[in-house]
C-alpha positions in Angstrom: 63.0 127.8 91.7 62.0 125.1 94.2 59.1 127.2 95.1 57.4 127.4 92.0 57.2 124.1 91.7 56.1 123.1 95.0 52.9 126.0 93.7 52.5 123.8 90.9 50.2 121.4 92.1 47.7 124.3 93.5 47.6 125.9 90.2 47.0 123.0 88.5 44.2 122.0 90.5 42.4 125.3 91.1 39.7 125.3 88.5 36.1 126.7 89.0 34.0 123.7 89.5 30.8 125.0 88.0 33.2 125.8 85.1 34.5 122.1 85.2 30.4 121.1 84.9 29.4 123.3 82.6 31.5 122.7 80.2 31.4 119.1 80.9 27.8 119.3 80.7 28.2 120.7 77.3 26.4 119.0 74.0 29.4 118.7 71.0 28.2 122.2 69.4 28.7 124.0 72.3 32.5 122.4 73.6 33.3 123.1 69.4 32.4 126.5 70.9 33.4 126.5 74.3 37.3 125.1 72.3 37.1 127.8 69.3 37.0 130.7 71.8 39.8 129.2 73.8 41.7 129.1 70.7 41.0 132.7 70.3 42.4 133.4 73.3 45.1 131.8 72.9 45.8 132.9 70.1 45.9 136.9 71.1 47.9 135.5 74.2 50.8 134.0 71.6 50.7 137.0 69.3 51.3 139.2 72.0 54.2 137.2 73.8 55.9 137.4 69.7 55.7 141.0 69.5 57.0 141.3 73.0 60.1 139.2 72.4 60.2 140.7 69.1 61.1 144.0 70.4 63.3 142.4 72.8 65.0 140.4 70.3 65.1 144.1 67.9 66.4 146.5 71.1 68.7 144.2 72.5 72.3 146.0 71.7 70.4 149.1 72.1 
């Protein structure tokens, strides 16, 4: 557990500088599209995680 906390700052600051500059240079419409794309990807990942958790819950006694 301690080693994962030690790697946390490196993971947070490991973003690509080009991606950061491109996102910060967007106009309002581009920023809105970027935010919507992030939300769509997040919803898909959370749906898959919920499905796996539901399957694990259903099969916990098997």
